PAMIVO-810586 format. One record per atom (N, C-alpha, C): residue in one letter; y, x, z. Coordinates in steps of 0.1 Angstrom, whole numbers, padded with zeros to 4 digits, always signed. Layout:
// PAMIVO-810586
AYXZ/...
This chain:
// PAMIVO-810586
M-0438-0146-0294/M-0432-0147-0281/M-0428-0158-0272/R-0435-0156-0258/R-0435-0171-0252/R-0423-0173-0243/Y-0416-0185-0241/Y-0404-0188-0235/Y-0410-0195-0224/K-0400-0195-0212/K-0402-0204-0201/K-0404-0217-0201/I-0405-0224-0190/I-0404-0239-0194/I-0393-0243-0193/P-0389-0253-0201/P-0375-0255-0203/P-0363-0256-0190/M-0354-0250-0190/M-0345-0253-0181/M-0335-0262-0183/R-0331-0270-0169/R-0320-0278-0173/R-0306-0268-0173/V-0297-0276-0182/V-0284-0266-0186/V-0276-0264-0172/S-0273-0273-0166/S-0270-0271-0151/S-0275-0262-0143/E-0290-0260-0141/E-0297-0248-0137/E-0292-0233-0143/A-0293-0237-0154/A-0291-0221-0162/A-0277-0216-0162/Q-0267-0227-0159/Q-0252-0221-0159/Q-0251-0217-0143/Q-0259-0221-0133/Q-0258-0214-0122/Q-0268-0205-0122/A-0275-0199-0128/A-0281-0187-0129/A-0275-0176-0140/F-0264-0182-0150/F-0255-0172-0155/F-0243-0168-0145/F-0241-0180-0137/F-0229-0172-0127/F-0235-0163-0115/A-0248-0163-0112/A-0254-0157-0105/A-0256-0144-0107/A-0259-0145-0123/A-0262-0127-0128/A-0249-0118-0134/R-0233-0129-0130/R-0224-0122-0132/R-0218-0119-0120/R-0222-0120-0106/R-0219-0115-0094/R-0215-0101-0096/P-0223-0093-0098/P-0220-0079-0097/P-0209-0074-0107/R-0205-0083-0114/R-0194-0078-0125/R-0180-0079-0116/K-0182-0087-0107/K-0170-0089-0096/K-0157-0097-0103/D-0161-0107-0111/D-0152-0114-0119/D-0140-0121-0108/S-0127-0119-0110/S-0120-0126-0104/S-0122-0140-0103/P-0116-0149-0089/P-0118-0162-0093/P-0111-0172-0103/H-0099-0169-0108/H-0091-0172-0119/H-0104-0173-0132/T-0109-0163-0134/T-0116-0160-0144/T-0131-0170-0143/T-0136-0169-0131/T-0149-0177-0127/T-0145-0189-0130/D-0137-0197-0125/D-0127-0210-0128/D-0126-0214-0143/A-0120-0204-0147/A-0119-0209-0167/A-0132-0209-0170/Y-0141-0201-0168/Y-0158-0202-0173/Y-0165-0214-0170/R-0160-0219-0154/R-0169-0233-0152/R-0161-0244-0160/R-0148-0241-0164/R-0142-0253-0170/R-0148-0255-0183/D-0147-0242-0190/D-0152-0242-0203/D-0164-0248-0205/L-0174-0243-0196/L-0188-0248-0197/L-0189-0263-0194/A-0181-0265-0183/A-0183-0280-0181/A-0176-0294-0191/G-0167-0287-0199/G-0160-0292-0208/G-0170-0296-0218/I-0174-0284-0224/I-0184-0287-0234/I-0198-0297-0232/T-0201-0291-0218/T-0213-0301-0215/T-0213-0314-0214/A-0200-0319-0209/A-0200-0331-0211/A-0197-0339-0222/L-0192-0330-0232/L-0192-0335-0247/L-0207-0335-0254/L-0216-0327-0247/L-0229-0326-0253/L-0237-0339-0245/L-0234-0337-0235/L-0241-0353-0231/L-0237-0366-0236/R-0224-0364-0242/R-0223-0378-0250/R-0228-0377-0262/E-0228-0363-0266/E-0234-0362-0280/E-0248-0367-0284/L-0255-0362-0271/L-0270-0364-0271/L-0272-0377-0264/D-0264-0383-0257/D-0270-0398-0248/D-0279-0392-0240/R-0274-0383-0231/R-0284-0377-0223/R-0278-0377-0207/S-0286-0378-0197/S-0278-0375-0183/S-0280-0358-0181/P-0271-0357-0171/P-0272-0341-0167/P-0284-0338-0161/D-0294-0347-0158/D-0306-0337-0154/D-0315-0337-0166/E-0312-0345-0177/E-0322-0345-0188/E-0316-0335-0199/L-0304-0329-0194/L-0302-0318-0205/L-0308-0307-0207/T-0313-0299-0214/T-0321-0290-0212/T-0317-0278-0219/V-0322-0266-0217/V-0315-0254-0226/V-0318-0257-0239/E-0331-0259-0240/E-0338-0262-0255/E-0329-0270-0264/M-0322-0280-0259/M-0316-0289-0267/M-0303-0283-0270/L-0298-0274-0267/L-0285-0266-0274/L-0287-0259-0288/T-0285-0270-0297/T-0292-0267-0312/T-0277-0263-0314/A-0280-0255-0328/A-0267-0251-0334/A-0256-0267-0337/Q-0264-0276-0344/Q-0260-0291-0347/Q-0252-0298-0335/A-0261-0297-0323/A-0254-0302-0312/A-0241-0296-0309/L-0245-0282-0310/L-0228-0276-0304/L-0220-0275-0312/R-0220-0276-0325/R-0210-0279-0338/R-0204-0294-0333/N-0212-0302-0331/N-0204-0316-0329/N-0196-0315-0315/A-0204-0308-0306/A-0195-0311-0292/A-0181-0301-0295/F-0186-0288-0301/F-0170-0280-0303/F-0160-0286-0311/G-0165-0297-0322/G-0157-0304-0331/G-0149-0313-0323/A-0156-0321-0315/A-0150-0330-0304/A-0140-0321-0295/F-0143-0308-0291/F-0134-0303-0282/F-0123-0299-0288/A-0121-0291-0303/A-0108-0290-0308/A-0102-0302-0311/D-0106-0316-0314/D-0099-0326-0314/D-0085-0324-0305/T-0088-0323-0293/T-0081-0325-0281/T-0073-0313-0276/H-0080-0301-0279/H-0075-0289-0274/H-0066-0279-0284/A-0060-0271-0278/A-0052-0263-0288/A-0063-0248-0292/K-0060-0243-0303/K-0068-0232-0305/K-0076-0223-0297/S-0063-0217-0288/S-0064-0207-0279/S-0076-0213-0269/S-0076-0225-0266/S-0086-0232-0257/S-0098-0232-0265/V-0096-0236-0276/V-0114-0236-0282/V-0119-0219-0284/L-0112-0212-0288/L-0116-0198-0288/L-0119-0193-0275/R-0113-0196-0264/R-0118-0193-0253/R-0132-0199-0248/A-0133-0212-0253/A-0144-0220-0249/A-0154-0213-0255/W-0151-0211-0269/W-0163-0204-0279/W-0167-0191-0270/S-0159-0182-0267/S-0165-0170-0261/S-0173-0171-0248/T-0170-0181-0240/T-0176-0183-0228/T-0188-0188-0233/W-0190-0199-0244/W-0201-0205-0247/W-0212-0192-0251/N-0210-0186-0260/N-0217-0172-0266/N-0219-0164-0255/Q-0210-0160-0243/Q-0218-0149-0235/Q-0228-0161-0224/F-0228-0173-0222/F-0238-0182-0217/F-0252-0184-0225/L-0250-0185-0238/L-0265-0186-0248/L-0268-0172-0246/T-0260-0159-0249/T-0263-0150-0248/T-0275-0143-0237/F-0269-0150-0225/F-0273-0147-0211/F-0288-0156-0215/C-0288-0167-0220/C-0297-0177-0221/C-0309-0169-0227/V-0306-0162-0240/V-0316-0154-0248/V-0324-0144-0240/S-0313-0135-0233/S-0319-0122-0227/S-0327-0129-0216/D-0326-0142-0210/D-0335-0143-0198/D-0344-0151-0203/G-0347-0153-0218/G-0360-0157-0220/G-0360-0174-0224/L-0351-0177-0224/L-0349-0194-0221/L-0343-0200-0236/L-0338-0192-0244/L-0336-0193-0257/L-0344-0184-0266/A-0348-0188-0279/A-0353-0176-0290/A-0341-0170-0296/G-0329-0177-0297/G-0316-0171-0308/G-0305-0179-0297/N-0292-0175-0301/N-0278-0181-0300/N-0275-0183-0311/P-0273-0199-0306/P-0268-0210-0317/P-0255-0209-0321/M-0248-0199-0310/M-0233-0199-0316/M-0227-0193-0325/G-0238-0185-0335/G-0232-0180-0350/G-0230-0189-0356/A-0237-0201-0353/A-0235-0211-0360/A-0221-0223-0360/V-0216-0219-0351/V-0205-0228-0348/V-0193-0220-0350/A-0184-0226-0358/A-0171-0221-0362/A-0163-0217-0349/R-0155-0210-0353/R-0145-0207-0340/R-0130-0207-0350/P-0119-0208-0343/P-0108-0204-0348/P-0105-0185-0349/K-0094-0182-0358/K-0093-0171-0359/K-0083-0165-0347/A-0086-0157-0336/A-0079-0154-0328/A-0062-0149-0332/P-0052-0157-0327/P-0040-0155-0328/P-0035-0141-0326/P-0024-0136-0332/P-0017-0122-0332/P-0014-0123-0321/L-0015-0115-0310/L-0010-0109-0298/L+0006-0103-0298/T+0015-0118-0298/T+0028-0115-0299/T+0033-0114-0284/P+0043-0101-0282/P+0049-0103-0267/P+0060-0116-0270/K+0062-0123-0258/K+0074-0134-0257/K+0081-0132-0246/P+0090-0118-0248/P+0102-0117-0238/P+0112-0127-0237/L+0117-0129-0227/L+0133-0138-0225/L+0140-0132-0238/R+0148-0142-0244/R+0154-0140-0254/R+0172-0137-0248/G+0180-0127-0256/G+0190-0124-0250/G+0191-0112-0242/E+0199-0104-0245/E+0198-0088-0237/E+0202-0092-0225/E+0211-0099-0220/E+0218-0100-0206/E+0207-0109-0198/T+0201-0117-0204/T+0192-0129-0197/T+0184-0125-0185/P+0176-0114-0185/P+0174-0109-0167/P+0182-0111-0160/E+0194-0101-0164/E+0205-0101-0152/E+0207-0114-0146/Q+0211-0122-0159/Q+0215-0136-0157/Q+0210-0144-0146/L+0195-0143-0151/L+0187-0149-0142/L+0187-0143-0127/L+0184-0131-0125/L+0187-0127-0114/L+0196-0131-0104/A+0209-0131-0113/A+0221-0134-0105/A+0222-0148-0101/A+0220-0157-0109/A+0217-0168-0106/A+0206-0173-0095/A+0198-0166-0096/A+0188-0167-0084/A+0192-0166-0067/A+0202-0150-0069/A+0204-0147-0058/A+0215-0154-0054/D+0224-0160-0061/D+0232-0170-0058/D+0229-0186-0053/G+0218-0187-0052/G+0214-0202-0051/G+0212-0210-0058/S+0214-0208-0069/S+0214-0218-0081/S+0206-0227-0084/R+0194-0227-0077/R+0182-0234-0078/R+0186-0244-0070/R+0190-0258-0074/R+0195-0267-0064/R+0182-0274-0059/T+0179-0273-0044/T+0168-0280-0037/T+0176-0286-0027/R+0166-0293-0021/R+0169-0298-0004/R+0167-0286+0002/D+0163-0276-0002/D+0159-0264+0007/D+0159-0250+0003/P+0172-0245-0001/P+0173-0235-0012/P+0167-0223-0006/W+0157-0213-0010/W+0153-0200-0006/W+0159-0191-0017/P+0168-0188-0017/P+0169-0175-0028/P+0162-0164-0028/E+0162-0158-0015/E+0151-0146-0009/E+0140-0144-0017/R+0134-0158-0018/R+0117-0158-0023/R+0124-0157-0039/D+0132-0168-0043/D+0136-0169-0058/D+0134-0152-0063/V+0146-0146-0057/V+0147-0135-0060/V+0137-0123-0063/L+0127-0123-0052/L+0118-0114-0050/L+0108-0118-0063/V+0105-0132-0067/V+0094-0135-0075/V+0099-0129-0087/I+0112-0133-0091/I+0114-0129-0105/I+0118-0114-0107/A+0119-0108-0094/A+0122-0096-0094/A+0105-0088-0098/L+0097-0093-0091/L+0083-0087-0093/L+0079-0090-0111/G+0083-0099-0114/G+0080-0102-0128/G+0086-0089-0136/L+0102-0088-0135/L+0110-0083-0142/L+0107-0068-0141/V+0107-0063-0131/V+0105-0046-0128/V+0093-0040-0125/A+0083-0050-0120/A+0069-0045-0121/A+0059-0053-0129/G+0064-0066-0137/G+0052-0067-0144/G+0039-0075-0141/L+0045-0082-0132/L+0031-0087-0125/L+0027-0101-0132/R+0015-0105-0133/R+0011-0116-0136/R+0012-0127-0123/A+0011-0138-0124/A+0010-0150-0114/A+0001-0144-0104/A-0013-0142-0107/A-0025-0142-0099/A-0020-0131-0090/E-0015-0118-0095/E-0011-0108-0090/E-0002-0107-0080/M+0011-0114-0083/M+0021-0122-0072/M+0010-0126-0059/R+0002-0135-0065/R+0000-0142-0052/R-0016-0134-0043/A-0016-0122-0050/A-0024-0117-0041/A-0018-0107-0033/L-0006-0103-0034/L+0004-0092-0029/L+0002-0098-0009/T+0003-0084-0005/T+0008-0085+0008/T+0016-0075+0011/A+0021-0075+0025/A+0031-0068+0030/A+0025-0053+0031/R+0013-0050+0030/R+0005-0035+0027/R+0007-0035+0013/S+0010-0041+0003/S+0012-0037-0010/S+0023-0028-0014/L+0032-0027-0005/L+0041-0017-0008/L+0038-0005+0002/V+0037+0007-0007/V+0035+0019+0000/V+0040+0028-0002/G+0036+0039+0001/G+0047+0052+0000/G+0060+0056+0008/R+0063+0069+0006/R+0074+0072+0013/R+0088+0068+0008/Q+0098+0065+0018/Q+0111+0062+0017/Q+0112+0068+0003/G+0120+0061-0007/G+0126+0066-0020/G+0113+0070-0031/E+0102+0067-0025/E+0092+0069-0038/E+0081+0059-0034/M+0088+0045-0032/M+0076+0035-0031/M+0068+0030-0040/R+0057+0025-0038/R+0050+0020-0051/R+0042+0005-0044/L+0043-0001-0056/L+0031-0014-0056/L+0018-0013-0058/H+0009-0017-0049/H-0004-0013-0053/H-0008-0029-0056/V-0017-0029-0069/V-0018-0043-0075/V-0029-0042-0078/H-0038-0052-0074/H-0048-0056-0079/H-0050-0067-0088/G-0052-0060-0101/G-0049-0067-0111/G-0062-0073-0116/K-0059-0079-0130/K-0071-0087-0138/K-0084-0077-0143/G-0093-0082-0140/G-0109-0078-0142/G-0109-0066-0130/S-0103-0067-0120/S-0105-0060-0107/S-0099-0046-0112/R-0091-0048-0116/R-0083-0030-0120/R-0072-0027-0112/D-0072-0019-0104/D-0062-0016-0095/D-0051-0009-0102/R-0040-0012-0098/R-0030-0003-0104/R-0017+0002-0092/S-0011+0012-0095/S+0000+0015-0085/S+0013+0017-0097/I+0022+0007-0090/I+0035+0006-0099/I+0049+0011-0091/P+0052+0022-0096/P+0064+0028-0089/P+0077+0019-0090/V+0084+0018-0081/V+0096+0011-0075/V+0109+0016-0072/Q+0119+0010-0072/Q+0130+0016-0066/Q+0135+0010-0050/P+0141+0018-0045/P+0145+0013-0029/P+0151+0000-0029/I+0156-0007-0038/I+0162-0020-0038/I+0147-0030-0036/M+0137-0027-0044/M+0125-0038-0041/M+0120-0036-0029/E+0124-0027-0021/E+0117-0025-0006/E+0131-0035+0001/K+0141-0034-0002/K+0149-0039+0004/K+0146-0057+0000/I+0147-0061-0009/I+0145-0074-0013/I+0132-0077-0006/I+0121-0071-0008/I+0109-0076+0004/I+0111-0079+0019/E+0120-0068+0026/E+0123-0068+0038/E+0131-0080+0042/E+0140-0082+0029/E+0148-0097+0032/E+0142-0108+0030/Y+0133-0109+0024/Y+0125-0121+0020/Y+0117-0123+0030/L+0111-0114+0039/L+0098-0114+0049/L+0109-0117+0063/A+0123-0115+0060/A+0134-0115+0076/A+0135-0133+0073/S+0135-0139+0061/S+0136-0151+0056/S+0128-0161+0064/C+0112-0152+0061/C+0100-0160+0062/C+0101-0160+0081/R+0105-0152+0088/R+0104-0154+0101/R+0115-0163+0106/R+0127-0164+0098/R+0138-0175+0103/R+0131-0188+0098/R+0123-0190+0088/R+0123-0202+0086/R+0105-0207+0092/F+0099-0199+0098/F+0089-0202+0102/F+0086-0193+0117/P+0093-0193+0127/P+0092-0188+0139/P+0079-0191+0146/Q+0073-0199+0143/Q+0060-0201+0150/Q+0046-0193+0144/Q+0052-0188+0130/Q+0038-0180+0125/Q+0038-0167+0125/R+0026-0162+0122/R+0030-0147+0124/R+0023-0143+0108/F+0035-0134+0104/F+0031-0128+0091/F+0026-0112+0090/G+0013-0110+0090/G+0009-0098+0093/G+0006-0090+0079/P+0006-0077+0081/P+0003-0069+0070/P-0003-0072+0058/S-0017-0080+0063/S-0028-0082+0054/S-0025-0096+0050/T-0015-0106+0053/T-0016-0120+0049/T-0007-0118+0035/P-0011-0127+0028/P-0003-0131+0013/P+0013-0132+0017/L+0016-0123+0008/L+0035-0119+0005/L+0041-0134+0003/L+0038-0140-0009/L+0047-0154-0011/L+0038-0166-0002/R+0047-0171+0000/R+0046-0183+0007/R+0055-0196+0000/D+0049-0208+0004/D+0056-0220-0001/D+0061-0225+0011/R+0070-0237+0009/R+0079-0243+0017/R+0075-0245+0029/A+0064-0243+0033/A+0056-0249+0044/A+0053-0239+0052/G+0052-0227+0045/G+0048-0215+0049/G+0033-0211+0046/E+0027-0221+0040/E+0012-0215+0034/E+0015-0207+0022/P+0003-0199+0018/P+0002-0189+0007/P+0008-0195-0008/I+0016-0194-0014/I+0017-0200-0027/I+0006-0204-0035/G+0007-0216-0039/G-0003-0221-0051/G+0002-0217-0067/R-0006-0214-0074/R-0007-0212-0087/R+0004-0222-0096/G+0002-0234-0092/G+0011-0244-0096/G+0026-0243-0092/A+0026-0240-0077/A+0041-0241-0072/A+0047-0228-0076/L+0040-0218-0081/L+0047-0205-0086/L+0053-0207-0099/E+0045-0213-0105/E+0049-0213-0119/E+0063-0224-0119/Y+0063-0234-0112/Y+0074-0244-0113/Y+0083-0238-0104/L+0083-0231-0097/L+0094-0219-0092/L+0101-0212-0105/V+0094-0207-0110/V+0098-0200-0121/V+0108-0205-0131/K+0099-0218-0136/K+0105-0226-0146/K+0118-0234-0137/S+0119-0236-0127/S+0133-0244-0123/S+0143-0231-0120/C+0138-0224-0121/C+0149-0208-0119/C+0158-0207-0135/Y+0148-0211-0141/Y+0153-0208-0155/Y+0164-0222-0158/R+0159-0234-0153/R+0165-0248-0157/R+0179-0245-0148/W+0180-0245-0136/W+0192-0241-0126/W+0200-0231-0130/A+0194-0221-0137/A+0204-0209-0143/A+0207-0211-0158/G+0202-0224-0165/G+0209-0228-0176/G+0204-0218-0188/L+0192-0214-0185/L+0187-0204-0194/L+0174-0208-0200/H+0172-0223-0197/H+0157-0230-0202/H+0155-0224-0217/D+0168-0226-0227/D+0164-0225-0240/D+0162-0208-0245/R+0161-0201-0234/R+0160-0185-0239/R+0145-0180-0233/V+0138-0193-0232/V+0120-0190-0226/V+0113-0194-0239/P+0105-0184-0242/P+0097-0188-0255/P+0086-0195-0249/V+0086-0206-0258/V+0073-0219-0255/V+0060-0213-0249/G+0056-0214-0240/G+0043-0214-0236/G+0045-0199-0225/A+0052-0195-0223/A+0055-0181-0217/A+0060-0184-0206/N+0068-0190-0199/N+0073-0193-0183/N+0074-0180-0174/L+0065-0181-0165/L+0064-0168-0157/L+0061-0153-0165/H+0052-0158-0173/H+0044-0145-0182/H+0057-0137-0189/A+0067-0147-0194/A+0078-0144-0202/A+0085-0130-0194/L+0085-0131-0177/L+0090-0121-0171/L+0084-0109-0175/R+0073-0106-0173/R+0060-0096-0175/R+0064-0090-0191/H+0062-0100-0198/H+0066-0097-0213/H+0082-0088-0214/T+0091-0095-0208/T+0105-0088-0212/T+0107-0073-0205/F+0095-0071-0191/F+0093-0058-0186/F+0089-0049-0195/A+0078-0055-0201/A+0071-0045-0211/A+0080-0039-0225/T+0084-0052-0226/T+0094-0048-0237/T+0105-0041-0235/R+0111-0042-0225/R+0124-0031-0219/R+0116-0015-0219/L+0104-0016-0214/L+0098-0001-0217/L+0097+0004-0225/A+0093-0001-0234/A+0093-0001-0252/A+0105+0003-0256/E+0113-0004-0255/E+0128-0001-0261/E+0134+0011-0255/D+0130+0018-0241/D+0137+0027-0239/D+0125+0038-0237/G+0119+0039-0247/G+0109+0052-0252/G+0097+0052-0243/A+0093+0043-0237/A+0078+0045-0229/A+0067+0043-0240/T+0058+0052-0237/T+0047+0055-0248/T+0038+0043-0243/A+0026+0039-0255/A+0016+0026-0252/A+0007+0031-0242/S+0003+0043-0234/S-0005+0046-0227/S+0004+0043-0211/E+0019+0049-0211/E+0024+0045-0200/E+0025+0033-0199/I+0028+0022-0209/I+0027+0008-0208/I+0016+0002-0203/M+0005+0009-0207/M-0011+0004-0203/M-0010+0004-0191/A-0007+0018-0185/A-0008+0019-0171/A-0002+0010-0159/L+0009+0008-0162/L+0021+0003-0157/L+0014-0016-0157/L+0011-0022-0169/L+0007-0034-0170/L-0006-0040-0166/G-0015-0024-0166/G-0029-0029-0164/G-0039-0036-0174/H-0031-0030-0186/H-0038-0034-0199/H-0052-0030-0200/A-0065-0038-0204/A-0076-0031-0207/A-0078-0022-0221/S-0065-0026-0228/S-0069-0021-0241/S-0057-0015-0244/L-0054+0002-0253/L-0044+0004-0258/L-0037-0004-0268/A-0044-0012-0276/A-0042-0019-0286/A-0028-0026-0282/T-0034-0035-0270/T-0026-0048-0261/T-0011-0037-0262/S-0009-0029-0256/S+0003-0022-0251/S+0009-0017-0264/Q+0002-0011-0272/Q+0009-0009-0286/Q+0016-0020-0292/N+0012-0035-0288/N+0016-0046-0294/N+0033-0044-0291/Y+0037-0040-0276/Y+0050-0040-0274/Y+0059-0029-0279/I+0050-0016-0283/I+0062-0010-0289/I+0062-0016-0307/E+0053-0020-0312/E+0055-0025-0325/E+0063-0039-0324/A+0066-0046-0313/A+0074-0056-0314/A+0088-0055-0314/T+0090-0041-0305/T+0107-0039-0304/T+0114-0036-0318/G+0107-0029-0325/G+0107-0027-0342/G+0117-0014-0343/R+0115-0007-0333/R+0127+0005-0332/R+0125+0011-0346/E+0113+0014-0351/E+0110+0022-0363/E+0113+0012-0374/Q+0110+0002-0373/Q+0112-0008-0387/Q+0125-0007-0385/R+0134-0008-0376/R+0148-0010-0374/R+0154-0001-0378/A+0148+0015-0378/A+0158+0024-0384/A+0152+0026-0402/A+0139+0023-0400/A+0135+0021-0418/A+0144+0013-0424/A+0147+0000-0419/A+0155-0010-0425/A+0172-0006-0427/A+0174+0002-0415/A+0186+0005-0417/A+0195+0013-0428/S+0182+0024-0435/S+0181+0033-0441/S+0179+0027-0456/N+0181+0013-0457/N+0185+0008-0473/N+0196+0015-0475/R+0195+0016-0488/R+0208+0022-0495/R+0216+0010-0501/T+0212-0002-0498/T+0221-0014-0503/T+0232-0014-0489/Y+0226-0009-0477/Y+0239-0010-0466/Y+0252-0004-0469/R+0247+0007-0479/R+0261+0016-0481/R+0269+0005-0489/A+0264+0000-0499/A+0269-0010-0506/A+0279-0021-0501/L+0272-0024-0489/L+0279-0039-0483/L+0290-0030-0472/D+0286-0018-0470/D+0299-0014-0461/D+0314-0011-0471/G+0308-0009-0485/G+0321-0009-0493/G+0325-0020-0497/I+0319-0031-0495/I+0326-0047-0498/I+0335-0051-0488/L+0332-0048-0476/L+0341-0051-0460/L+0353-0041-0458/
């Protein structure tokens, strides 16, 4: 089989993203792919002592990739290595299918085992309520408190289970339906749209937030199709600012020690899903409400609640002996 004239890796990566355009990847996914490709490419250039214009696809041998991923693993977490491995596996599979490589060398590159998907809800039965109460009271001490926005962001996580990117994509038009039967229309991960039923209080929270926007930024127009969540300058809130907002809400509420490591804003979503499971929601219901791609992911929340495990443990005959002691 004859292969094409050697192509520069930079050109092959551009072709890879062009080929993915019909998939309609989210900007966040595309940015993550670009970071993974750029990070390993930089290490390959150093490993092979080449300039970007000199690095061709045929130089992507198993040995070169092993060395690059080894250096990458020295300074990155297991999850980052696993994600980068997956990105490069997809990229090199594309190279094979496009006739740029005879075979995919990633099979010879070790990858860490995927960590078990363990939900990370907020710890403490009353923690969500305490967090909301603190936000509503303006506990987040800043030069310019904005409790209406703080409450909305936390509520979107706790009662709708939204991801950060989904919150940032919301508009005033996202809240649809008749009075008392409102739903949030969410453009989710992987371009999977979903509709989440919400109670009338969410409509009131959004209305109060929009009223606060009009007071703060009287010269700006907030149309039905403009981003809902804003920063203190009246611009659409950025990812980093949104994460910092939630993190500081935890801190000022005195609840930072109840947030699982690495969860932050996502802990709100996990709390939403865990409470659904505890209250008897099925895996398919959780899947629909959270926009999971796999039913197995939703099943993790049911297993994590341990309702069946708790019942089984409670049936242990030894408990009767303990009852007799005390």
